[in-house]
Legacy VTK file of the C-alpha trace (Angstrom):
# vtk DataFile Version 3.0
C-alpha trace
ASCII
DATASET POLYDATA
POINTS 646 float
-8.440 2.161 -11.969
-9.410 -1.156 -10.414
-12.562 -1.279 -8.297
-12.028 -3.645 -5.369
-15.513 -4.815 -4.500
-17.117 -6.181 -1.357
-20.315 -8.221 -1.143
-23.241 -6.340 -2.664
-21.122 -3.605 -4.248
-21.429 -2.876 -7.971
-19.308 -1.181 -10.604
-19.996 0.007 -14.143
-18.273 -1.960 -16.904
-16.535 0.329 -19.408
-16.433 -2.292 -22.166
-18.332 -5.358 -23.299
-15.551 -7.792 -24.274
-14.137 -9.107 -21.022
-12.247 -11.865 -19.276
-13.179 -13.151 -15.839
-10.128 -14.562 -14.097
-10.433 -16.902 -11.146
-7.677 -17.818 -8.707
-8.394 -20.353 -5.963
-6.424 -22.272 -3.369
-7.440 -25.640 -4.852
-9.012 -26.848 -8.122
-12.543 -25.543 -8.624
-15.196 -25.892 -11.309
-16.002 -22.587 -13.012
-19.168 -21.931 -14.991
-21.733 -19.263 -15.786
-25.498 -19.055 -16.097
-27.592 -16.701 -18.208
-30.656 -15.102 -16.656
-33.634 -13.235 -18.055
-34.971 -9.889 -16.802
-36.081 -11.628 -13.600
-32.791 -13.451 -13.125
-34.329 -16.828 -13.990
-32.297 -19.459 -15.866
-34.771 -20.780 -18.422
-33.112 -24.119 -19.096
-29.881 -26.137 -19.322
-29.096 -24.426 -22.621
-28.602 -21.207 -20.644
-25.677 -22.631 -18.661
-22.005 -22.792 -19.691
-20.164 -25.523 -17.812
-17.352 -28.073 -18.418
-19.742 -30.408 -20.254
-21.026 -27.576 -22.485
-18.357 -24.872 -22.329
-19.570 -22.537 -25.088
-22.645 -20.341 -25.480
-23.132 -17.264 -27.661
-20.942 -14.617 -26.036
-19.646 -16.938 -23.322
-16.925 -19.573 -22.961
-15.714 -21.387 -19.838
-13.065 -23.979 -19.006
-13.622 -27.716 -19.538
-11.923 -28.939 -16.361
-11.410 -28.171 -12.710
-8.358 -26.010 -12.020
-6.991 -23.554 -9.484
-6.948 -20.851 -12.147
-9.546 -20.054 -14.822
-10.171 -17.512 -17.567
-13.755 -17.102 -18.717
-14.368 -15.191 -21.948
-17.420 -12.914 -22.109
-18.732 -10.833 -25.020
-21.775 -8.994 -23.671
-22.783 -7.691 -27.104
-22.983 -11.247 -28.453
-25.460 -12.396 -25.803
-29.090 -12.928 -26.842
-31.341 -9.919 -26.267
-33.366 -11.901 -23.729
-30.317 -12.269 -21.475
-30.088 -9.608 -18.785
-27.742 -11.298 -16.332
-24.584 -13.438 -16.435
-23.807 -15.174 -13.136
-20.356 -16.635 -12.520
-20.377 -19.718 -10.316
-17.634 -21.727 -8.631
-17.928 -25.219 -7.167
-15.610 -27.782 -5.633
-15.312 -30.996 -7.685
-16.959 -34.026 -6.086
-15.318 -37.409 -5.462
-11.737 -36.498 -6.329
-10.265 -36.507 -2.832
-9.917 -32.742 -2.615
-11.531 -30.223 -0.258
-15.252 -30.617 0.277
-15.953 -27.102 1.564
-14.533 -23.678 0.781
-13.794 -23.017 4.450
-10.731 -25.273 4.265
-9.160 -23.529 1.249
-7.727 -20.109 0.572
-10.388 -17.549 -0.339
-11.124 -17.553 -4.099
-10.238 -14.354 -5.939
-12.140 -13.175 -9.013
-11.159 -10.350 -11.357
-13.018 -8.824 -14.288
-10.462 -7.632 -16.840
-10.242 -6.249 -20.333
-8.808 -8.380 -23.098
-5.416 -6.771 -22.453
-5.467 -7.983 -18.849
-6.232 -4.589 -17.297
-8.270 -5.134 -14.151
-11.671 -3.466 -14.024
-13.064 -4.942 -10.812
-11.913 -7.549 -8.292
-13.582 -9.489 -5.505
-12.173 -11.786 -2.814
-14.745 -14.318 -1.555
-14.039 -14.323 2.164
-16.160 -15.720 4.982
-16.990 -19.058 3.327
-17.235 -22.127 5.573
-19.351 -25.217 4.827
-20.283 -24.110 1.309
-19.169 -26.276 -1.613
-20.557 -23.968 -4.325
-20.692 -20.190 -4.496
-22.109 -17.502 -6.763
-19.117 -15.204 -7.237
-20.148 -12.350 -9.534
-23.024 -11.288 -11.701
-22.908 -9.051 -14.763
-26.250 -7.352 -15.303
-27.950 -4.759 -17.493
-29.136 -1.531 -15.924
-30.548 1.389 -17.918
-28.889 0.161 -21.071
-25.457 -0.261 -19.472
-23.720 -3.317 -18.040
-22.502 -3.495 -14.443
-20.764 -6.064 -12.291
-21.882 -6.892 -8.754
-19.966 -8.868 -6.133
-22.282 -11.573 -4.798
-20.410 -14.206 -2.758
-23.529 -16.284 -1.986
-22.520 -19.759 -0.829
-24.458 -23.037 -0.923
-23.703 -25.872 1.480
-25.672 -28.348 -0.680
-23.495 -27.561 -3.692
-24.258 -27.021 -7.357
-27.740 -28.515 -7.212
-28.908 -26.028 -4.595
-27.295 -23.141 -6.468
-28.922 -23.989 -9.804
-32.293 -24.556 -8.157
-32.006 -21.155 -6.509
-31.773 -19.623 -9.989
-35.045 -21.209 -11.033
-33.697 -24.168 -13.006
-35.829 -27.280 -13.152
-34.061 -30.650 -12.765
-31.145 -28.877 -11.082
-29.911 -32.030 -9.335
-29.605 -33.974 -12.590
-27.695 -31.175 -14.314
-25.364 -30.742 -11.326
-24.546 -34.453 -11.432
-23.804 -34.295 -15.174
-21.481 -31.305 -14.648
-19.515 -33.179 -11.983
-19.285 -36.205 -14.297
-17.900 -34.013 -17.063
-15.331 -32.648 -14.626
-14.307 -36.161 -13.568
-13.752 -37.141 -17.212
-11.507 -34.116 -17.744
-9.316 -34.547 -14.662
-6.664 -36.427 -16.627
-6.149 -33.298 -18.726
-6.003 -30.882 -15.792
-2.749 -29.049 -15.206
-1.519 -27.036 -12.265
-1.744 -23.258 -12.655
1.476 -21.452 -13.534
3.354 -19.696 -10.729
2.918 -15.941 -10.327
4.621 -13.994 -13.073
7.780 -12.113 -12.125
8.718 -9.929 -15.109
12.233 -8.666 -15.349
12.719 -5.897 -12.865
10.255 -7.213 -10.321
11.812 -8.257 -7.063
11.957 -11.843 -5.863
13.489 -11.961 -2.404
14.300 -15.101 -0.453
14.809 -15.503 3.232
18.357 -16.345 4.229
19.301 -19.572 5.901
18.527 -23.205 5.204
15.046 -24.384 4.347
13.091 -26.206 7.024
12.847 -29.858 5.957
9.522 -30.212 7.767
6.226 -31.036 6.047
4.315 -28.711 3.787
1.223 -27.688 5.745
-1.974 -26.428 4.233
-3.102 -22.839 4.608
-5.341 -22.200 7.624
-9.082 -21.700 7.119
-10.485 -18.258 6.419
-11.784 -16.378 9.485
-15.481 -15.859 8.714
-15.914 -12.623 10.673
-13.077 -10.680 9.117
-13.574 -8.025 6.470
-11.080 -8.196 3.596
-8.811 -5.315 2.881
-7.633 -4.624 -0.638
-7.233 -7.923 -2.491
-4.393 -8.949 -4.723
-4.601 -10.790 -7.999
-3.338 -14.339 -8.315
-1.855 -14.706 -4.828
-0.067 -17.914 -5.740
0.743 -20.844 -3.468
1.373 -20.429 0.235
5.011 -21.141 1.131
5.782 -24.142 3.234
7.066 -23.773 6.739
10.677 -22.704 6.618
10.852 -22.664 2.850
11.953 -19.639 0.847
9.407 -16.835 0.816
8.528 -15.329 -2.562
8.335 -11.603 -2.009
7.206 -10.779 -5.546
3.826 -9.143 -5.154
1.090 -9.821 -7.736
-0.463 -6.340 -7.489
2.761 -4.539 -8.274
2.399 -2.513 -11.416
3.712 -4.525 -14.359
2.291 -2.394 -17.160
5.048 0.167 -16.726
8.714 -0.626 -17.244
10.308 -0.941 -13.823
12.197 2.036 -12.515
15.617 0.940 -11.267
15.489 0.870 -7.448
18.334 2.290 -5.383
21.303 0.010 -5.150
21.392 -2.002 -1.946
24.611 -2.291 0.042
26.381 -5.548 -0.722
25.534 -8.350 1.674
28.172 -10.084 3.721
28.644 -13.785 3.047
25.866 -15.758 4.735
23.764 -12.655 5.401
20.650 -11.274 3.719
20.936 -8.163 1.571
20.260 -4.900 3.384
16.728 -3.598 2.739
16.213 -0.498 0.617
13.218 1.839 0.578
11.482 1.789 -2.808
12.753 -1.686 -3.716
9.819 -2.521 -6.011
8.669 -1.744 -9.528
6.844 1.423 -10.513
7.042 4.691 -12.413
7.715 6.832 -9.347
9.068 6.497 -5.837
5.524 6.765 -4.440
4.406 3.862 -6.609
7.437 1.779 -5.686
6.857 2.404 -1.978
3.174 1.536 -2.368
4.052 -1.753 -4.056
6.774 -2.454 -1.502
4.362 -1.996 1.414
1.877 -4.395 -0.166
4.739 -6.838 -0.709
5.633 -6.598 2.982
1.983 -7.108 3.880
1.852 -10.314 1.847
5.216 -11.493 3.169
4.085 -11.181 6.768
0.751 -12.887 6.031
2.409 -15.861 4.379
5.200 -16.173 6.955
2.646 -16.285 9.767
0.513 -18.769 7.813
3.486 -21.081 7.359
4.292 -20.923 11.069
0.724 -21.526 12.202
0.336 -24.420 9.792
3.587 -25.976 10.994
2.430 -25.718 14.618
-0.930 -27.274 13.725
0.863 -30.090 11.918
3.139 -30.703 14.907
0.159 -30.896 17.260
-1.725 -33.193 14.899
1.295 -35.452 14.474
1.724 -35.711 18.253
-1.935 -36.671 18.668
-1.666 -39.334 15.967
1.476 -40.838 17.486
-0.110 -40.924 20.920
-3.229 -42.587 19.513
-1.160 -45.233 17.737
0.993 -45.892 20.770
-1.818 -46.037 23.286
-4.054 -48.149 21.053
-1.943 -51.090 22.247
-3.231 -52.039 25.712
0.274 -53.051 26.746
1.427 -49.420 26.472
-1.331 -48.007 28.670
0.303 -49.033 31.903
3.821 -48.882 33.169
6.674 -46.842 31.741
5.990 -47.581 28.058
3.047 -45.199 27.923
4.964 -42.429 29.679
7.894 -42.802 27.274
5.558 -42.673 24.270
4.017 -39.454 25.553
7.426 -37.893 26.209
8.743 -38.845 22.771
5.647 -37.515 21.006
5.814 -34.229 22.912
9.544 -33.926 22.240
8.986 -34.314 18.498
6.169 -31.753 18.658
8.396 -29.289 20.521
11.240 -29.818 18.061
9.022 -29.157 15.027
7.484 -26.116 16.685
10.892 -24.711 17.649
12.182 -25.122 14.084
9.090 -23.373 12.717
9.512 -20.546 15.219
13.159 -20.170 14.261
12.211 -19.751 10.616
9.441 -17.306 11.520
11.758 -15.225 13.708
14.253 -15.031 10.851
11.566 -13.814 8.447
10.149 -11.370 10.987
13.592 -9.923 11.632
14.076 -9.343 7.917
10.679 -7.658 7.605
11.326 -5.529 10.701
14.591 -4.346 9.182
12.776 -3.458 5.985
10.031 -1.613 7.883
12.657 0.391 9.744
14.018 1.592 6.399
10.693 2.109 4.629
8.768 4.011 7.316
11.061 7.098 7.408
11.028 7.271 3.590
7.247 7.403 3.219
5.543 10.466 1.730
2.973 12.264 3.855
-0.005 10.396 2.386
1.527 7.068 3.481
3.144 8.254 6.727
1.904 8.150 10.289
1.138 11.388 12.100
4.343 11.000 14.107
6.479 11.039 10.959
8.536 14.265 10.656
7.478 14.530 6.995
4.244 16.159 8.166
6.065 19.107 9.721
7.395 20.103 6.300
4.291 19.106 4.377
3.020 21.280 1.554
-0.270 20.653 -0.206
0.662 18.798 -3.416
-0.253 19.702 -6.986
-0.938 16.068 -7.925
-3.014 13.399 -6.236
-0.961 10.612 -4.570
-1.623 6.957 -5.282
-2.928 5.998 -1.870
-3.777 7.079 1.649
-2.879 5.547 5.002
-5.855 4.628 7.202
-3.930 3.133 10.094
-1.690 0.166 10.875
-2.081 -3.618 10.872
-0.254 -6.227 12.919
-0.399 -9.916 13.879
0.036 -11.463 17.328
3.274 -13.222 16.285
4.990 -9.804 16.502
2.752 -6.926 17.500
5.543 -4.398 17.116
5.857 -5.066 13.386
3.264 -2.720 11.870
2.195 -2.663 8.232
0.558 0.554 6.961
-3.013 0.023 5.763
-3.120 1.847 2.425
-6.195 2.440 0.260
-6.066 3.701 -3.294
-7.140 7.209 -4.240
-9.650 8.372 -5.278
-11.582 6.339 -2.731
-13.505 3.495 -4.333
-15.695 2.852 -1.289
-16.768 4.776 1.772
-15.476 4.342 5.309
-17.423 3.491 8.443
-15.905 4.273 11.842
-17.744 1.886 14.153
-18.602 3.650 17.411
-20.493 0.697 18.910
-19.475 -0.954 22.172
-20.413 -4.383 20.786
-17.879 -4.090 17.978
-14.990 -5.664 19.927
-13.721 -6.534 23.392
-11.698 -3.326 23.540
-14.783 -1.296 22.615
-16.866 -3.092 25.267
-14.402 -1.909 27.912
-14.677 1.719 26.779
-17.324 4.140 27.992
-19.982 4.849 25.335
-19.473 8.618 25.319
-15.703 8.188 25.214
-15.993 5.716 22.331
-18.174 8.076 20.278
-15.704 10.889 20.949
-12.773 8.709 19.822
-14.693 7.636 16.706
-15.296 11.225 15.666
-11.659 12.144 16.355
-10.637 9.269 14.062
-12.965 10.547 11.346
-11.530 14.071 11.666
-7.983 12.740 11.263
-8.984 10.907 8.069
-10.772 13.974 6.689
-7.758 16.165 7.487
-5.394 13.759 5.778
-7.561 13.704 2.648
-7.656 17.503 2.574
-3.876 17.608 2.977
-3.031 15.265 0.104
-5.429 16.613 -2.528
-4.410 19.578 -4.701
-5.911 22.905 -3.535
-9.624 23.186 -4.232
-10.016 19.637 -5.562
-11.449 18.166 -2.373
-14.295 19.429 -0.197
-15.552 18.169 3.149
-19.163 18.436 4.305
-20.208 17.497 7.842
-23.583 16.394 9.176
-23.805 16.563 12.964
-27.563 16.438 13.639
-27.420 17.058 17.390
-24.261 19.171 17.424
-22.594 16.618 19.696
-19.267 16.534 17.839
-18.292 20.189 18.296
-15.139 19.243 20.218
-13.606 16.768 17.748
-14.672 18.960 14.784
-13.013 22.067 16.203
-9.723 21.699 14.250
-11.592 21.538 10.922
-13.966 24.387 11.832
-11.255 26.660 13.254
-9.048 26.197 10.188
-11.924 27.123 7.869
-11.396 24.117 5.601
-14.972 22.804 5.580
-17.327 23.475 2.684
-19.747 24.990 5.204
-20.637 24.902 8.894
-21.520 21.442 10.242
-25.174 20.793 9.382
-27.447 20.312 12.382
-31.133 19.605 12.770
-33.536 18.101 10.207
-33.247 21.073 7.847
-29.460 21.014 7.872
-29.381 17.268 7.188
-31.880 17.592 4.341
-30.002 20.521 2.773
-26.613 18.794 2.638
-28.054 15.504 1.374
-30.077 17.298 -1.312
-26.985 19.219 -2.447
-24.818 16.108 -2.794
-27.612 14.015 -4.327
-28.118 16.723 -6.964
-24.390 16.685 -7.712
-24.360 12.905 -8.185
-27.425 13.048 -10.457
-26.060 15.838 -12.650
-22.580 14.330 -13.040
-24.025 10.897 -13.821
-26.270 12.340 -16.524
-23.409 14.351 -17.997
-21.117 11.322 -18.084
-23.725 9.107 -19.722
-24.556 11.772 -22.297
-20.913 12.645 -22.913
-21.756 16.285 -22.165
-19.484 17.300 -19.319
-19.420 20.884 -20.629
-23.136 21.222 -19.941
-22.802 21.026 -16.154
-24.034 24.106 -14.258
-21.245 26.614 -13.590
-21.978 26.585 -9.845
-21.432 22.818 -9.578
-18.265 21.814 -7.742
-16.806 18.963 -9.784
-14.051 18.255 -7.262
-14.093 15.231 -4.989
-16.550 15.518 -2.084
-16.462 13.850 1.330
-19.541 13.691 3.540
-18.762 13.089 7.214
-21.862 11.842 9.062
-21.777 11.787 12.850
-23.943 9.595 15.063
-26.013 8.027 12.283
-29.003 7.335 12.241
-29.974 9.991 14.825
-31.607 12.909 13.021
-32.305 10.936 9.812
-35.835 10.322 8.556
-36.747 7.717 5.942
-36.095 10.091 3.037
-32.677 11.029 4.405
-31.784 7.362 4.888
-32.760 6.640 1.267
-30.592 9.527 0.042
-27.654 8.312 2.118
-27.942 4.821 0.652
-28.057 6.366 -2.815
-24.878 8.331 -2.137
-23.164 5.185 -0.839
-24.104 3.208 -3.967
-23.697 5.779 -6.719
-21.486 8.462 -5.201
-17.977 6.938 -5.371
-18.106 6.542 -9.163
-18.638 10.301 -9.580
-16.509 11.587 -6.717
-18.828 11.678 -3.679
-17.654 9.610 -0.713
-19.021 8.772 2.729
-17.231 8.778 6.066
-19.756 7.443 8.578
-19.458 7.503 12.353
-22.141 5.140 13.595
-23.125 2.323 15.904
-24.861 -0.302 13.807
-26.942 -1.400 16.775
-28.564 2.045 16.857
-29.853 1.477 13.312
-31.639 -1.795 14.107
-35.004 -0.070 13.889
-34.560 0.148 10.125
-34.197 -3.628 9.876
-32.240 -5.177 6.999
-32.825 -2.153 4.746
-29.450 -0.735 5.808
-27.460 -3.958 5.414
-26.278 -3.016 1.889
-25.065 0.306 3.285
-22.872 -1.323 5.928
-21.521 -3.873 3.433
-20.538 -1.148 0.969
-18.321 0.619 3.520
-14.872 -0.281 4.815
-15.325 -0.747 8.553
-12.625 0.573 10.856
-12.669 1.158 14.598
-11.567 3.965 16.956
-9.833 1.411 19.192
-7.610 -1.528 18.280
-9.651 -4.419 16.898
-9.017 -7.680 14.979
-11.594 -7.485 12.202
-9.719 -7.047 8.915
-8.534 -9.990 6.792
-5.759 -10.114 4.250
-6.636 -11.398 0.750
-4.019 -14.164 0.654
-4.553 -16.473 3.644
-7.287 -14.660 5.581
-5.559 -13.868 8.878
-7.514 -11.706 11.290
-5.311 -8.606 11.531
-5.405 -6.151 14.404
-6.210 -2.677 13.125
-4.687 0.283 14.962
-6.407 3.619 14.220
-4.302 6.709 13.496
-3.453 9.030 16.373
-1.427 12.208 16.697
1.471 12.269 19.183
0.469 13.517 22.664
0.866 17.287 22.889
1.592 17.638 19.171
-0.010 20.375 17.081
0.715 18.613 13.805
-2.990 18.463 12.928
-3.446 22.225 13.337
-0.259 22.884 11.320
-1.404 20.650 8.450
-4.868 22.209 8.315
-3.338 25.688 8.369
-1.241 24.695 5.343
-4.406 23.486 3.592
-6.163 26.792 4.276
-3.153 28.789 3.076
-2.888 26.744 -0.132
-6.576 27.345 -0.872
-6.224 31.054 -0.284
-3.191 31.225 -2.568
-5.103 29.357 -5.262
-8.064 31.716 -4.876
-10.481 28.990 -3.799
LINES 1 647
646 0 1 2 3 4 5 6 7 8 9 10 11 12 13 14 15 16 17 18 19 20 21 22 23 24 25 26 27 28 29 30 31 32 33 34 35 36 37 38 39 40 41 42 43 44 45 46 47 48 49 50 51 52 53 54 55 56 57 58 59 60 61 62 63 64 65 66 67 68 69 70 71 72 73 74 75 76 77 78 79 80 81 82 83 84 85 86 87 88 89 90 91 92 93 94 95 96 97 98 99 100 101 102 103 104 105 106 107 108 109 110 111 112 113 114 115 116 117 118 119 120 121 122 123 124 125 126 127 128 129 130 131 132 133 134 135 136 137 138 139 140 141 142 143 144 145 146 147 148 149 150 151 152 153 154 155 156 157 158 159 160 161 162 163 164 165 166 167 168 169 170 171 172 173 174 175 176 177 178 179 180 181 182 183 184 185 186 187 188 189 190 191 192 193 194 195 196 197 198 199 200 201 202 203 204 205 206 207 208 209 210 211 212 213 214 215 216 217 218 219 220 221 222 223 224 225 226 227 228 229 230 231 232 233 234 235 236 237 238 239 240 241 242 243 244 245 246 247 248 249 250 251 252 253 254 255 256 257 258 259 260 261 262 263 264 265 266 267 268 269 270 271 272 273 274 275 276 277 278 279 280 281 282 283 284 285 286 287 288 289 290 291 292 293 294 295 296 297 298 299 300 301 302 303 304 305 306 307 308 309 310 311 312 313 314 315 316 317 318 319 320 321 322 323 324 325 326 327 328 329 330 331 332 333 334 335 336 337 338 339 340 341 342 343 344 345 346 347 348 349 350 351 352 353 354 355 356 357 358 359 360 361 362 363 364 365 366 367 368 369 370 371 372 373 374 375 376 377 378 379 380 381 382 383 384 385 386 387 388 389 390 391 392 393 394 395 396 397 398 399 400 401 402 403 404 405 406 407 408 409 410 411 412 413 414 415 416 417 418 419 420 421 422 423 424 425 426 427 428 429 430 431 432 433 434 435 436 437 438 439 440 441 442 443 444 445 446 447 448 449 450 451 452 453 454 455 456 457 458 459 460 461 462 463 464 465 466 467 468 469 470 471 472 473 474 475 476 477 478 479 480 481 482 483 484 485 486 487 488 489 490 491 492 493 494 495 496 497 498 499 500 501 502 503 504 505 506 507 508 509 510 511 512 513 514 515 516 517 518 519 520 521 522 523 524 525 526 527 528 529 530 531 532 533 534 535 536 537 538 539 540 541 542 543 544 545 546 547 548 549 550 551 552 553 554 555 556 557 558 559 560 561 562 563 564 565 566 567 568 569 570 571 572 573 574 575 576 577 578 579 580 581 582 583 584 585 586 587 588 589 590 591 592 593 594 595 596 597 598 599 600 601 602 603 604 605 606 607 608 609 610 611 612 613 614 615 616 617 618 619 620 621 622 623 624 625 626 627 628 629 630 631 632 633 634 635 636 637 638 639 640 641 642 643 644 645
């Protein structure tokens, strides 16, 4: 299963012969440095770059390109090498972008030799940087891990190499750029995204807009990326056909034939069909279809915004040219020039909006078909599927955390799905400084809403796991969340009463820390049968309310340990916290926040897609007013556990 990393997060590598695949919005230079036990690069001979592409156990590309494949054999590296750092840089003096903030976010994937993804990382939030440290592979306790870094350098390669302890970094950086310049004649454009037989390629109906091909908008620096996709491919031009083939759709399995769509009338688009994507099962096809819709909407909005920006820029240029002649600054000539420029701008904008409306209408029609067909794990709480829900015997592919939408059409909602088992924890931000909507909400009300959101997520996880394979622990140091926790407590689905007070906090953390330690040791020793009989090997969720109140330094250290090491062995965090309240700990908790997926109890624009980096508005899940669907679902969970004898 692919680990989708965020900055600072690490993941164990299951094998030593790897490929590192890079996909960027424009040609980049890809290289790698070798570091000793202190992370220091001892000399130029420890760097693989276009001028010297091969080292023992390492090979990189010889030219700048939008796509790269770096070969790594960790066993072939010298014994003195403890770290391999993958670096990306923009080529200098070739007329291309000079900073990563003006290109699509680079995407990096660590794969096996068969192409199976092990870990991925989307480098969002870059701005003035022209070089960036993407990933590092490092030894730890005899095993190799990968860590997402994403450290950018505005001064480019020279600053990056100097930061790794290399002497004469400026001279080497200049020689690398010279080697890239010599190889530009041999550079080729990356191939388009693969669409194997059976994968869907849909095109918007209607004529293509003959307008210009705008560039993708810059990445919003404050947004947090949701699950990335491999090889996103080029952004469509305004009004051009939209490629709906999604790169993360499962290609390893032969495609299951989707249901036949009703025949389209001449001049009309084909009617949408639920499950119109590749996959072994309907759940997998729906999962892939939703991610395809997510990408479609991101790219359609990007094309529209770029077309509008182009129209505004063109109007400004025409006005500047016209008014640069003093004779046009007075009289009717200047007024006519302004009117003509604005008319052209309005025409281009109207054509772009027409294309966008056509694409949005097609996606809305698809959403109207897909939403009613979703299984419970993917469905909203208002979906009737929950009223007939039975606890499954197999784990679903993914879980819905809420909805996403863009301002171009707020009514078109895309489900936010995360893969199961969870690969990272979740943080429900209860702070009033998190967003404008939060600032307008009373503090006590916001904390109450945050805990209600956490309870809904915990209930959904309990409902989609097979009986007895998922346990929920709750830490509520001050007992302030009794109201929101009542559905879980009354149904008897918690592993124990909510822990309160210093002793309760310490007991739960010690229990889960012991579980992580024992399972890790058993996995490393290949002795799973030696685990204590009283150890629950099922997935565990720890819900923490109002962090860091009630946590001493030891408890904070244990929580960070669970956040770092827990997901790999089935222990996950669901934090309800205001980051401002934790300022007393200083930067020691920064890795904790970065390792968690931040969501909010009120609507907020803080999540970014992995293709063009739009800031998406996240809508948290809610149950319909007056509905008892939550109580019914939890009662079904309790009954399934009782029937299974657990």
